LODOKOL-894818 format. One line per field, with one value per atom (N, C-alpha, C, CB): atom name; x, y, z negated; residue number from 1. Coordinates in steps of 0.1 Angstrom, whole numbers, plus 2048, in hexadecimal, padded with zeros to 3 digits. Glycine has a CB too. Layout:
BEGIN
atom: [CA|...]
px: [X|...]
py: [Y|...]
pz: [Z|...]
seq: [NUM|...]
END
This chain:
BEGIN
atom: [N|CA|C|CB|N|CA|C|CB|N|CA|C|CB|N|CA|C|CB|N|CA|C|CB|N|CA|C|CB|N|CA|C|CB|N|CA|C|CB|N|CA|C|CB|N|CA|C|CB|N|CA|C|CB|N|CA|C|CB|N|CA|C|CB|N|CA|C|CB|N|CA|C|CB|N|CA|C|CB|N|CA|C|CB|N|CA|C|CB|N|CA|C|CB|N|CA|C|CB|N|CA|C|CB|N|CA|C|CB|N|CA|C|CB|N|CA|C|CB|N|CA|C|CB|N|CA|C|CB|N|CA|C|CB|N|CA|C|CB|N|CA|C|CB|N|CA|C|CB|N|CA|C|CB|N|CA|C|CB|N|CA|C|CB|N|CA|C|CB|N|CA|C|CB|N|CA|C|CB|N|CA|C|CB|N|CA|C|CB|N|CA|C|CB|N|CA|C|CB|N|CA|C|CB|N|CA|C|CB|N|CA|C|CB|N|CA|C|CB|N|CA|C|CB|N|CA|C|CB|N|CA|C|CB|N|CA|C|CB|N|CA|C|CB|N|CA|C|CB|N|CA|C|CB|N|CA|C|CB|N|CA|C|CB|N|CA|C|CB|N|CA|C|CB|N|CA|C|CB|N|CA|C|CB|N|CA|C|CB|N|CA|C|CB|N|CA|C|CB|N|CA|C|CB|N|CA|C|CB|N|CA|C|CB|N|CA|C|CB|N|CA|C|CB|N|CA|C|CB|N|CA|C|CB|N|CA|C|CB|N|CA|C|CB|N|CA|C|CB|N|CA|C|CB|N|CA|C|CB|N|CA|C|CB|N|CA|C|CB|N|CA|C|CB|N|CA|C|CB|N|CA|C|CB|N|CA|C|CB|N|CA|C|CB|N|CA|C|CB|N|CA|C|CB|N|CA|C|CB|N|CA|C|CB|N|CA|C|CB|N|CA|C|CB|N|CA|C|CB|N|CA|C|CB|N|CA|C|CB|N|CA|C|CB|N|CA|C|CB|N|CA|C|CB|N|CA|C|CB|N|CA|C|CB|N|CA|C|CB|N|CA|C|CB|N|CA|C|CB|N|CA|C|CB|N|CA|C|CB|N|CA|C|CB|N|CA|C|CB|N|CA|C|CB|N|CA|C|CB|N|CA|C|CB|N|CA|C|CB|N|CA|C|CB|N|CA|C|CB|N|CA|C|CB|N|CA|C|CB|N|CA|C|CB|N|CA|C|CB|N|CA|C|CB|N|CA|C|CB|N|CA|C|CB|N|CA|C|CB|N|CA|C|CB|N|CA|C|CB|N|CA|C|CB|N|CA|C|CB|N|CA|C|CB|N|CA|C|CB|N|CA|C|CB|N|CA|C|CB|N|CA|C|CB|N|CA|C|CB|N|CA|C|CB|N|CA|C|CB|N|CA|C|CB|N|CA|C|CB|N|CA|C|CB|N|CA|C|CB|N|CA|C|CB|N|CA|C|CB|N|CA|C|CB|N|CA|C|CB|N|CA|C|CB|N|CA|C|CB|N|CA|C|CB|N|CA|C|CB|N|CA|C|CB|N|CA|C|CB|N|CA|C|CB|N|CA|C|CB|N|CA|C|CB|N|CA|C|CB|N|CA|C|CB|N|CA|C|CB|N|CA|C|CB|N|CA|C|CB|N|CA|C|CB|N|CA|C|CB|N|CA|C|CB|N|CA|C|CB|N|CA|C|CB|N|CA|C|CB|N|CA|C|CB|N|CA|C|CB|N|CA|C|CB|N|CA|C|CB|N|CA|C|CB|N|CA|C|CB|N|CA|C|CB|N|CA|C|CB|N|CA|C|CB|N|CA|C|CB|N|CA|C|CB|N|CA|C|CB|N|CA|C|CB|N|CA|C|CB|N|CA|C|CB|N|CA|C|CB|N|CA|C|CB|N|CA|C|CB|N|CA|C|CB|N|CA|C|CB|N|CA|C|CB|N|CA|C|CB|N|CA|C|CB|N|CA|C|CB|N|CA|C|CB|N|CA|C|CB|N|CA|C|CB|N|CA|C|CB|N|CA|C|CB|N|CA|C|CB|N|CA|C|CB|N|CA|C|CB|N|CA|C|CB|N|CA|C|CB|N|CA|C|CB|N|CA|C|CB|N|CA|C|CB|N|CA|C|CB|N|CA|C|CB|N|CA|C|CB|N|CA|C|CB|N|CA|C|CB|N|CA|C|CB|N|CA|C|CB|N|CA|C|CB|N|CA|C|CB|N|CA|C|CB|N|CA|C|CB|N|CA|C|CB|N|CA|C|CB|N|CA|C|CB|N|CA|C|CB|N|CA|C|CB|N|CA|C|CB|N|CA|C|CB|N|CA|C|CB|N|CA|C|CB|N|CA|C|CB|N|CA|C|CB|N|CA|C|CB|N|CA|C|CB|N|CA|C|CB|N|CA|C|CB|N|CA|C|CB|N|CA|C|CB|N|CA|C|CB|N|CA|C|CB|N|CA|C|CB|N|CA|C|CB|N|CA|C|CB|N|CA|C|CB|N|CA|C|CB|N|CA|C|CB|N|CA|C|CB|N|CA|C|CB|N|CA|C|CB|N|CA|C|CB|N|CA|C|CB|N|CA|C|CB|N|CA|C|CB|N|CA|C|CB|N|CA|C|CB|N|CA|C|CB|N|CA|C|CB|N|CA|C|CB|N|CA|C|CB|N|CA|C|CB|N|CA|C|CB]
px: [984|986|97B|988|97F|976|970|97D|965|95F|968|952|971|97A|983|982|985|98F|989|998|97C|974|96F|969|973|96C|961|977|955|94A|949|93D|947|945|938|951|931|925|91F|927|910|906|8FF|8FB|8FD|8F6|8ED|900|8E0|8D5|8CE|8CA|8CB|8C3|8B3|8C5|8AC|89F|894|89C|893|887|88C|882|881|884|88C|88A|894|89A|893|8A6|890|887|879|88D|877|867|863|862|855|84F|841|84F|83A|82D|823|82C|819|80F|80B|801|806|801|80B|7F6|817|821|81E|820|826|823|818|831|818|80B|7FF|80B|7FD|7F2|7EF|7F4|7F7|7F5|7F2|7FE|7F7|7F3|7E5|7FF|7E1|7D4|7CA|7D2|7CD|7C4|7C3|7CA|7CE|7CD|7C7|7D9|7C6|7C1|7B3|7CD|7AE|7A2|7A3|797|7AD|7AF|7AB|7C1|7A4|7A2|7AC|798|7B3|7BF|7CB|7BC|7D5|7E2|7E3|7F0|7DD|7DB|7D4|7D5|7CB|7C3|7CC|7B5|7D7|7DF|7E5|7EA|7E6|7EB|7FB|7EA|801|80E|810|817|81B|81E|826|825|826|82E|83C|82B|83F|84E|853|850|849|850|84F|844|845|845|854|837|857|862|86E|861|86E|87B|87C|87B|870|871|873|864|86D|86F|87F|866|884|894|89B|899|897|8A0|89F|89D|893|892|89A|883|89B|8A2|8B1|89F|8B6|8C3|8C8|8C2|8BF|8C1|8C1|8B9|8BB|8BD|8C9|8B4|8CD|8D9|8E5|8DB|8E5|8EF|8EE|8F0|8E5|8E3|8E1|8D6|8DE|8DD|8CC|8E3|8C4|8B6|8B4|8AE|8AA|8A6|8A2|89C|8A7|8A3|89B|8AE|898|88F|87F|894|87E|870|86A|86E|85D|856|854|848|85C|85A|852|866|84B|841|836|83A|832|82A|82F|826|83C|842|844|84F|847|847|838|84B|82F|822|81E|81A|821|81E|825|822|831|839|834|847|831|82D|81E|82E|816|809|809|800|812|816|819|821|823|829|820|834|814|80B|800|806|7FD|7F4|7E9|7F2|7EA|7E0|7DE|7E1|7DF|7DD|7D3|7DD|7C8|7B9|7BC|7A9|7C6|7C8|7D2|7CE|7D6|7E2|7DD|7E9|7D0|7CA|7C7|7BE|7C7|7C6|7D3|7BE|7DF|7EB|7EC|7F4|7EA|7EE|7E5|7EC|7D8|7D1|7D4|7C3|7D8|7DD|7E9|7E1|7F3|7FF|7FC|80A|7F1|7ED|7E7|7E1|7E0|7D8|7E3|7CC|7EC|7F7|7FE|800|803|80B|802|811|7F5|7EE|7EC|7E1|7EB|7EA|7F7|7E6|802|80F|812|81A|80E|810|807|80D|7FC|7F4|7F9|7E6|801|806|813|808|81A|827|82B|82E|830|833|842|829|845|850|84F|855|859|859|859|867|850|850|85B|848|865|872|87B|87A|878|881|882|87C|878|878|87E|868|87A|880|88F|87B|894|8A0|8A9|8A1|8A6|8AB|8AD|8A0|8A4|8A5|8AE|897|8AF|8B7|8C5|8B5|8C7|8D4|8D9|8D4|8D1|8D6|8D9|8CC|8D0|8D1|8DE|8C3|8E0|8E9|8F7|8E2|8F9|905|90A|905|902|906|90F|90C|90C|911|90A|910|911|90A|903|913|8F6|8EF|8EC|8E0|8EF|8EA|8E1|8F7|8DC|8D1|8D6|8C4|8D8|8DC|8D3|8E8|8C9|8BF|8C0|8B4|8BD|8BE|8B1|8C1|8B0|8A3|8A2|898|897|896|896|88B|89B|89A|88D|89F|884|875|86D|86E|870|86B|871|86A|87D|883|882|893|884|882|873|887|86A|85D|85A|851|85F|85E|866|865|871|876|86E|882|868|85F|853|859|84E|841|843|83D|84F|852|859|85C|85C|860|86D|855|877|883|88E|885|88D|899|8A0|895|89A|8A1|8AA|898|8A7|8B0|8BE|8A9|8BF|8CC|8D4|8C9|8E3|8EB|8F0|8F7|8EA|8EF|8E4|901|8DF|8D6|8D9|8CA|8DF|8E1|8D7|8EF|8D3|8C8|8CF|8B8|8D1|8D9|8D4|8DA|8C8|8C4|8C8|8B6|8CC|8D2|8E1|8D2|8E7|8F5|8F8|8FC|8ED|8EE|8F9|8F2|8F7|900|8F6|90E|8F6|8EE|8F5|8E0|8F0|8F5|8F6|8EC|8FF|90A|915|90F|915|920|92A|918|935|93D|93D|94A|93B|93D|931|93B|925|91A|91B|90E|921|924|92F|928|939|944|93E|950|935|92F|929|922|922|91A|925|90D|92E|939|942|943|945|94B|942|94C|936|92E|92B|922|92D|92D|93B|929|943|954|958|955|957|95C|962|952|967|96E|965|97E|966|95D|95F|960|96C|96E|96B|97C|965|961|951|96B|94A|93D|933|93C|927|91F|914|917|912|906|8F9|90C|8EF|8E3|8D9|8DD|8D7|8D0|8C9|8D9|8C0|8B7|8BC|8A8|8C2|8C5|8D2|8C3|8D5|8E2|8EA|8E1|8E3|8E8|8EC|8DE|8E3|8E7|8EC|8DB|8E7|8EC|8F8|8E0|8F7|903|90F|901|90E|918|91F|914|917|91D|924|913|91F|925|931|91C|931|93C|948|938|943|94E|956|947|94F|95A|95F|954|95B|962|959|96E|94E|943|93F|934|93D|934|928|932|924|917|90C|91A|901|8F7|8EA|8F4|8E5|8DA|8CB|8DE|8C3|8B4|8AF|8AA|8AC|8A5|897|8A5|895|887|881|888|888|881|886|86F|88D|893|89C|897|8A0|8AB|8B2|8A5|8BF|8C7|8D2|8C9|8D8|8E3|8EF|8E1|8F8|902|90E|8FD|918|925|927|933|927|929|91D|92B|922|91A|91B|91E|911|90F|917|900|91E|923|918|92A|90D|902|8F5|901|8EC|8DF|8D5|8DC|8CB|8C2|8B4|8C5|8AA|89C|896|894|89C|895|8A1|88D|89F|8AA|8AC|8A4|8A4|8A5|8B2|899|8B5|8C3|8D0|8C4|8CE|8DB|8E3|8D7|8DC|8E4|8EC|8DA|8E6|8EF|8FC|8E5|8FA|903|90E|8FC|909|913|91A|90D|913|91A|924|911|920|92C|938|927|935|942|94A|940|943|94C|953|943|94D|956|960|94D|95F|96A|975|965|973|97F|988|97B]
py: [752|747|73D|74C|730|724|722|719|71C|718|70E|710|708|6FE|705|6F6|711|719|721|723|721|729|722|72F|729|724|72E|722|729|733|736|72F|743|747|750|74E|752|75A|75A|769|75C|75A|769|74E|771|77F|77B|78D|780|77E|78D|773|78E|79B|797|79D|7A1|7A0|79E|7AB|7AA|7A8|79F|7B6|797|78F|781|797|783|778|770|77C|77A|773|776|777|782|786|78B|790|78C|78F|794|782|79B|79E|795|7AD|792|789|78F|788|79A|7A1|7A7|7AB|7A9|7B1|7C0|7AB|7C8|7D5|7DA|7DC|7D1|7D4|7D2|7CC|7C6|7C3|7CE|7B7|7D4|7DE|7E9|7E0|7ED|7FB|7FA|7FF|7ED|7ED|7ED|7E1|7E7|7E9|7F8|7E1|7FF|80C|815|811|813|81E|816|821|80C|805|800|80F|7FB|7F8|7E8|7FC|7E5|7D8|7D1|7D9|7D8|7D5|7DD|7D3|7D7|7E0|7EB|7D6|7E9|7F5|802|7F0|801|80A|812|805|80E|815|823|80B|82C|839|838|844|830|82C|81D|834|819|809|806|802|7FA|7F5|7F6|7E9|7F3|7F5|804|7F1|80C|81D|81F|82B|81A|81E|819|813|80C|805|80C|7F7|810|818|826|81A|82D|83A|839|843|831|830|82D|825|822|821|82C|819|834|83F|84A|843|84B|855|851|857|846|83E|844|82B|840|842|852|83C|85A|868|86D|86E|867|86A|866|864|858|852|85C|844|863|86A|87A|866|87E|88B|88B|892|897|899|898|8A9|894|893|888|893|887|87F|871|885|866|857|851|84F|857|854|857|85B|862|865|85C|873|85A|852|85B|84D|859|860|85A|863|850|84C|854|845|860|869|871|872|875|87B|873|87F|865|85D|85E|84D|85A|85B|867|85A|873|87F|881|88A|87F|880|877|87C|86A|861|864|854|86B|86F|87A|873|883|890|88B|899|883|87D|876|874|86F|869|871|85D|87E|887|883|889|87F|87C|886|86E|893|89E|89F|8A9|898|899|88F|893|888|87D|883|86F|88D|893|896|8A2|89B|89D|891|8A3|884|878|871|86E|877|872|86B|87D|873|86E|863|879|861|857|84A|85C|84E|841|83B|846|844|83E|837|848|83D|833|825|83B|826|819|811|81C|816|80E|807|815|80D|809|7FF|817|802|7F7|7EA|7FD|7EC|7E0|7D7|7E2|7DF|7D8|7D1|7E1|7D8|7D2|7C5|7DB|7C5|7B8|7AE|7BA|7B2|7A8|7A4|7B0|7AA|7A4|798|7AC|78E|783|77B|77C|773|76D|760|769|75E|751|745|750|73B|72F|728|727|72A|723|72B|720|737|740|73B|750|73C|738|729|73A|71F|712|712|708|719|71A|722|71E|72D|736|72C|742|727|71F|713|71A|70D|702|706|6FA|711|717|719|726|722|724|718|72B|70E|701|6FA|6F6|6F7|6EF|6F4|6EA|702|705|70E|70B|715|71F|72B|71B|72D|739|745|737|751|75E|760|769|764|76A|779|763|77D|78C|78F|795|79B|79F|7AC|7A0|7AD|7BB|7BD|7BC|7C9|7CB|7DB|7C7|7DB|7E8|7EE|7E5|7FD|804|80F|7F9|817|821|81B|82A|823|81C|819|825|824|821|814|82E|814|807|7FA|807|7FA|7EB|7E7|7EA|7F0|7EC|7E9|7F9|7EF|7EB|7DE|7F5|7DB|7CB|7C2|7C9|7C4|7BC|7BA|7C1|7C5|7C4|7BB|7D2|7BE|7B6|7A9|7B9|7A5|795|78F|794|797|791|789|787|78F|78A|78E|78F|799|79F|793|7AC|78B|783|776|77E|775|76B|771|766|77E|784|78B|78E|786|78D|79B|785|79E|7AD|7AE|7AE|7BA|7BF|7CB|7C0|7CD|7DB|7E0|7DA|7EC|7F1|7FC|7F7|7FD|805|814|802|817|824|829|825|821|827|82C|81E|827|82B|834|81D|836|83E|838|84D|82C|823|817|81B|813|809|800|80E|7F3|7E9|7EE|7DD|7EB|7E1|7E8|7DB|7F1|7F9|7EE|805|7EC|7E3|7E7|7E0|7F4|7FB|7F4|80C|7F1|7EE|7DF|7F0|7D6|7C9|7C8|7C3|7D0|7CF|7D3|7D9|7DC|7E2|7D5|7ED|7CC|7C2|7B8|7BA|7B5|7AB|7AE|7A9|7BC|7C2|7BE|7D1|7C0|7BE|7AF|7C5|7A7|799|793|794|79D|798|78C|792|78F|786|78B|77D|784|789|784|783|78C|789|77B|793|776|768|75F|765|762|758|759|758|75F|763|75E|771|75C|759|765|748|769|773|76C|782|76E|768|772|75F|775|780|77C|78A|783|781|787|786|795|79E|79C|7AB|799|799|7A7|796|7B1|7BE|7C5|7C7|7C1|7C6|7BC|7CC|7B3|7A8|7A1|79D|79A|792|799|78B|7A5|7AD|7B2|7B8|7B7|7BD|7B2|7C5|7A9|79C|798|790|796|790|79B|78C|7A7|7B3|7B4|7C1|7AF|7B0|7A2|7B7|798|78A|77F|78B|784|779|76F|77F|761|757|75E|748|75D|763|758|76F|75A|74E|756|745|753|75A|752|75E|757|750|756|755|74B|74F|754|744|75F|766|768|772|763|763|771|763|779|785|783|78E|78B|789|798|785|797|7A4|7A1|7AC|7AB|7AC|7B0|7B5|7A5|7A8|79E|7AA|7A2|799|790|7A1|793|78D|783|799|775|76C|767|761|760|75A|74E|758|74A|73E|732|73E|734|72A|732|723|729|72D|723|732|729|721|725|723|71B|71F|721|715|71B|71A|71D|70B|723|725|717|730|70C|6FF|6FB|6F5|6FE|6F9|6FD|700|708|70F|705|71C|6FD|6F4|6E9|6ED|6E5|6DB|6E1|6D5|6ED|6F6|6F9|704|6FD|6FE|6F3|704|6E8|6DC|6D9|6CF|6D9|6D6|6DE|6D7|6EB|6F4|6F1|701|6ED|6EB|6DC|6EB|6D4|6C7|6C8|6BB|6D3|6D4|6DD|6DB|6E3|6E8|6DF|6F2]
pz: [457|44E|44E|440|44F|44F|442|453|440|434|42B|437|432|42C|422|436|425|41B|411|424|412|408|3FB|410|3F1|3E5|3DF|3D9|3DF|3DD|3CE|3E4|3CA|3BD|3BB|3B8|3C6|3C5|3D1|3C0|3D1|3DB|3DC|3D8|3E7|3E6|3F0|3EB|3EE|3F6|3FB|3ED|406|40B|406|41D|405|403|40E|3FD|415|41F|42A|426|42E|438|435|441|42A|424|418|420|40E|403|402|3F7|409|40B|417|401|419|426|421|430|42D|42A|433|42C|42B|431|440|428|440|44E|455|44B|44F|458|459|466|45F|45F|46A|461|474|47C|475|488|46F|467|45D|45F|455|44C|451|445|45D|463|469|46E|46F|473|467|47C|45D|451|44D|445|44C|447|451|444|45E|469|46D|478|467|46C|479|46C|47F|48F|48E|496|497|49C|4A2|4A4|4AB|4B2|4B2|4BD|4B5|4B1|4BC|4B2|4C8|4D1|4CD|4DB|4C2|4BE|4B4|4B9|4AE|4A4|4AC|49E|4A2|4A7|4AC|49C|4A5|4A8|4A5|49F|4AC|4A9|49D|4B6|49A|491|491|490|49F|4A2|4A1|4AF|4A4|4A5|496|4B0|48E|47C|478|471|47B|475|479|478|485|48B|484|49D|483|47D|46D|481|467|459|456|454|45F|45F|460|468|46B|46F|464|47D|45E|451|446|44C|443|437|43B|438|447|44C|44C|45C|450|44E|442|453|438|429|422|421|427|423|427|429|433|438|435|446|42B|428|418|430|414|405|400|402|40B|407|400|411|3F7|3ED|3F2|3E6|3ED|3F1|3E8|3F3|3DD|3D2|3D4|3C7|3DC|3E0|3EB|3E4|3E9|3F4|401|3EF|40B|417|421|41C|41F|427|430|420|426|42C|437|423|437|440|44D|43A|44B|458|45F|456|457|45B|464|450|45C|463|470|45A|471|47C|489|476|485|48F|494|48B|48B|490|49A|486|496|49F|4AB|499|4AC|4B8|4C1|4B4|4BB|4C4|4C6|4BF|4C3|4C6|4BE|4D4|4B0|4A8|49D|4A4|4A0|497|48E|49C|493|48B|47F|496|47F|474|469|47A|46C|462|454|467|453|447|43F|44A|445|43F|43A|449|43E|43A|42C|43B|422|414|411|408|415|411|41B|412|427|431|42A|441|425|41F|413|41D|40C|3FE|402|3F3|40C|411|417|41E|41F|424|418|42C|40F|403|3FA|3FB|3F9|3F3|3FC|3EE|40A|410|410|41E|411|410|403|413|3F8|3EB|3EA|3DF|3EF|3F0|3F8|3F5|400|40D|408|41B|3FF|3FE|3F7|3F9|3FE|3F8|3FA|3FB|3EF|3F0|3FA|3E2|401|409|3FF|413|403|3FA|3F6|3FF|3FD|3F9|3F0|406|3EB|3E4|3D5|3E6|3CF|3C0|3BE|3B9|3C5|3C4|3C5|3CF|3D2|3D5|3CB|3E1|3C6|3BD|3AE|3BD|3AB|39E|3A1|399|3AD|3AE|3AF|3BA|3B6|3B7|3A7|3C0|3A1|392|38A|38B|38B|383|386|386|393|399|39C|3A5|39E|3A3|397|3B2|38E|387|38B|37E|399|39F|39C|3AD|39A|399|3A7|396|3A5|3B1|3B2|3B2|3BC|3BF|3CB|3C1|3C9|3D2|3D7|3CB|3E5|3ED|3F6|3F5|3F4|3FB|400|3F3|40C|415|413|425|40F|40F|404|40E|404|3FA|3EE|3FC|3E4|3D5|3D0|3CA|3D2|3CE|3D4|3D3|3E1|3E7|3E5|3F5|3E3|3E1|3D2|3E5|3C9|3BB|3B7|3B1|3C0|3BB|3C1|3C0|3CD|3D3|3C9|3E4|3C4|3BB|3B0|3B8|3A9|39D|3A1|397|3AB|3B1|3B2|3BE|3B7|3BB|3AE|3CA|3A4|398|39A|393|39F|3A4|39B|3B1|394|38D|385|383|37E|376|37C|36D|389|390|393|39E|392|397|38D|3A1|38D|385|389|383|394|39B|3A5|3A3|3A5|3AF|3B4|3AA|3C2|3C7|3D2|3CD|3D0|3DB|3E1|3D5|3EF|3F6|3F3|405|3EF|3EE|3E1|3EF|3D7|3CC|3CD|3C2|3D9|3DB|3E7|3DC|3EE|3FB|404|3F8|403|40E|414|405|420|423|42E|428|42D|437|445|437|44C|44A|443|456|440|439|430|42F|431|426|41A|429|416|408|401|408|405|3FE|3F9|406|404|401|3F6|40D|3F8|3ED|3E0|3EF|3DF|3D2|3CA|3D6|3D2|3C9|3C6|3D0|3D1|3CE|3C0|3DB|3C0|3B4|3A8|3B5|3A7|39D|399|3A0|3A3|3A1|39D|3AD|39C|397|3A1|385|3AE|3B8|3C4|3BC|3CD|3DA|3E6|3DB|3F0|3FD|402|409|401|408|3FE|40D|3F1|3EA|3E6|3DD|3F0|3EF|3FB|3EF|3F9|405|403|404|412|411|41B|417|416|41D|423|414|430|436|442|438|445|451|45D|44D|45C|467|46A|464|478|47E|47C|48E|480|482|473|489|469|45C|451|457|451|447|44C|443|457|45C|45F|469|466|46B|45E|474|453|448|441|43F|43C|436|43C|436|44A|450|451|45E|451|452|445|455|43A|42E|42A|420|432|430|42A|427|427|421|42A|41C|426|42E|42E|428|43A|43E|444|44B|43E|441|445|433|451|455|455|463|44F|44E|45A|43F|463|470|46F|478|477|475|481|46F|48C|49B|4A2|49A|49B|4A2|4AA|49B|4B3|4BC|4BA|4CB|4B5|4B7|4BD|4AC|4C5|4CE|4C5|4DA|4BF|4B9|4BA|4AC|4BC|4BF|4B3|4C2|4A7|49B|497|490|495|495|485|4A0|47E|472|471|46F|464|462|463|454|460|45F|461|453|467|467|463|474|45C|454|457|446|456|457|449|45E|43F|432|428|42F|41D|412|40C|406|40C|408|40F|40B|418|420|418|42F|410|40A|401|401|3F8|3EF|3F6|3E4|401|40A|411|415|415|41C|410|422|405|3FB|3F6|3F1|3F6|3F0|3FB|3ED|408|412|413|41F|410|40D|403|40A|3F8|3EC|3EE|3DE|3F4|3F7|400|3FD|40A|413|40C|420|400|3FA|3F2|3F1]
seq: [1|1|1|1|2|2|2|2|3|3|3|3|4|4|4|4|5|5|5|5|6|6|6|6|7|7|7|7|8|8|8|8|9|9|9|9|10|10|10|10|11|11|11|11|12|12|12|12|13|13|13|13|14|14|14|14|15|15|15|15|16|16|16|16|17|17|17|17|18|18|18|18|19|19|19|19|20|20|20|20|21|21|21|21|22|22|22|22|23|23|23|23|24|24|24|24|25|25|25|25|26|26|26|26|27|27|27|27|28|28|28|28|29|29|29|29|30|30|30|30|31|31|31|31|32|32|32|32|33|33|33|33|34|34|34|34|35|35|35|35|36|36|36|36|37|37|37|37|38|38|38|38|39|39|39|39|40|40|40|40|41|41|41|41|42|42|42|42|43|43|43|43|44|44|44|44|45|45|45|45|46|46|46|46|47|47|47|47|48|48|48|48|49|49|49|49|50|50|50|50|51|51|51|51|52|52|52|52|53|53|53|53|54|54|54|54|55|55|55|55|56|56|56|56|57|57|57|57|58|58|58|58|59|59|59|59|60|60|60|60|61|61|61|61|62|62|62|62|63|63|63|63|64|64|64|64|65|65|65|65|66|66|66|66|67|67|67|67|68|68|68|68|69|69|69|69|70|70|70|70|71|71|71|71|72|72|72|72|73|73|73|73|74|74|74|74|75|75|75|75|76|76|76|76|77|77|77|77|78|78|78|78|79|79|79|79|80|80|80|80|81|81|81|81|82|82|82|82|83|83|83|83|84|84|84|84|85|85|85|85|86|86|86|86|87|87|87|87|88|88|88|88|89|89|89|89|90|90|90|90|91|91|91|91|92|92|92|92|93|93|93|93|94|94|94|94|95|95|95|95|96|96|96|96|97|97|97|97|98|98|98|98|99|99|99|99|100|100|100|100|101|101|101|101|102|102|102|102|103|103|103|103|104|104|104|104|105|105|105|105|106|106|106|106|107|107|107|107|108|108|108|108|109|109|109|109|110|110|110|110|111|111|111|111|112|112|112|112|113|113|113|113|114|114|114|114|115|115|115|115|116|116|116|116|117|117|117|117|118|118|118|118|119|119|119|119|120|120|120|120|121|121|121|121|122|122|122|122|123|123|123|123|124|124|124|124|125|125|125|125|126|126|126|126|127|127|127|127|128|128|128|128|129|129|129|129|130|130|130|130|131|131|131|131|132|132|132|132|133|133|133|133|134|134|134|134|135|135|135|135|136|136|136|136|137|137|137|137|138|138|138|138|139|139|139|139|140|140|140|140|141|141|141|141|142|142|142|142|143|143|143|143|144|144|144|144|145|145|145|145|146|146|146|146|147|147|147|147|148|148|148|148|149|149|149|149|150|150|150|150|151|151|151|151|152|152|152|152|153|153|153|153|154|154|154|154|155|155|155|155|156|156|156|156|157|157|157|157|158|158|158|158|159|159|159|159|160|160|160|160|161|161|161|161|162|162|162|162|163|163|163|163|164|164|164|164|165|165|165|165|166|166|166|166|167|167|167|167|168|168|168|168|169|169|169|169|170|170|170|170|171|171|171|171|172|172|172|172|173|173|173|173|174|174|174|174|175|175|175|175|176|176|176|176|177|177|177|177|178|178|178|178|179|179|179|179|180|180|180|180|181|181|181|181|182|182|182|182|183|183|183|183|184|184|184|184|185|185|185|185|186|186|186|186|187|187|187|187|188|188|188|188|189|189|189|189|190|190|190|190|191|191|191|191|192|192|192|192|193|193|193|193|194|194|194|194|195|195|195|195|196|196|196|196|197|197|197|197|198|198|198|198|199|199|199|199|200|200|200|200|201|201|201|201|202|202|202|202|203|203|203|203|204|204|204|204|205|205|205|205|206|206|206|206|207|207|207|207|208|208|208|208|209|209|209|209|210|210|210|210|211|211|211|211|212|212|212|212|213|213|213|213|214|214|214|214|215|215|215|215|216|216|216|216|217|217|217|217|218|218|218|218|219|219|219|219|220|220|220|220|221|221|221|221|222|222|222|222|223|223|223|223|224|224|224|224|225|225|225|225|226|226|226|226|227|227|227|227|228|228|228|228|229|229|229|229|230|230|230|230|231|231|231|231|232|232|232|232|233|233|233|233|234|234|234|234|235|235|235|235|236|236|236|236|237|237|237|237|238|238|238|238|239|239|239|239|240|240|240|240|241|241|241|241|242|242|242|242]
END
């Protein structure tokens, strides 16, 4: 369906990579955690850590295991064993604690987030939603640290519902909470694989915040932006076309 036929009643945002990021990134946080001067000195790569954390989250989604506990220690332990660094296993708890302290310190909102959310709330009066993928304990902590809760009429964390993007049910859930339909809603995210595929799969207008990553998917976003400050103009054009 083209933008011309859409009447927008709500805007839903992704969190990680769309509204917030880490100043040092995962690699920088791991280097500080393990006292490494170069990435090559790390016991495991940032990419391997990211993949295993994501895989562990998915395994727990698909089973009856808890999604509320912090399972980062298990991920660290597995990767240290995998890389033959058993001598570091006794330090796992302290390493996890250090890593989380570093990430807490490095967590930041993109500078365009607050001004854009305030402008959208002021100029459009549209309900705003936040749909974020990840364990409950981790995502709610970020939302609190970033002081984002008051901007949104609905916040859905996939770990609370044992459903993760791009499963259409998690998108339908937040649309139900916002009392709107997919074809009357915009979703803004940075991941083609999870955000754009999921949003387009239920019929939402999908806007991708470019982040430099390349993902091989057939489904493409309706719009691409480099800054959230472009959203009001896109929304205005869509409204004029109706």
